[in-house]
C-alpha angles and dihedrals in degrees: 000000000000113000120201119201110198123190090191098067107129094329121139102165106059123142112254090249090064093050090071094056120108121217114270113239121200113193103212096150125347095226102090144005127225128182121209140167118247100203137044088238089068096047119104105258114192127208140204126219086243089065102255122130133203126199111194124206110179106316096334122091123198111212131202143140124271127254088250091056095049091048091050092049096048121206106005111220102170136031124190107192132185116265122246113268091030112141112224134185122211110284094010114153100249108164146334143248123210126195136178089269108026149010126226135187120233121229127198110240091205141025120255148085121306108239100178142001125210103252090183089063091049090052095039110023091176087079086079089062095040099047115004095171101039121022094011098063112134111208145341123235134192104228117235095180109032090174087074088075088073090067093054126090125258119220094274091047091050092049089050090049090054092049093046093050094049098254 
């Protein structure tokens, strides 16, 4: 199988030095070709209008809050996350974040079963402020209705939502 790794897949903000790169092709077996992304930054993250995000790898989605949300909240001091094995429907209230200036409910962007919660975030909620898309993720969920992803916003749609709502 030949595997093509493309750094151009759905990326608009690449440094000019990367624009000159050619896709890397690994000839493992000449019967088929498959394209895949090599970093999380190139994966298709989806967003809700309530400022949650989900990054899906296979049937597991990693859920967190956006950079906008953590900035609006301020210093997060407490995170209540859904327990593993919890069954959630899309947009269910599933937890809460508290900061020095506000509290906010968490909503599940997709339906499914919680497989893991980020215990590091429960112990050190400031990780949400420091790294909302990497170390500050909140929980992982096994999707039961992957078609729900179609109703969520892509990055451009989320940015437009922020602009249209005065954020």
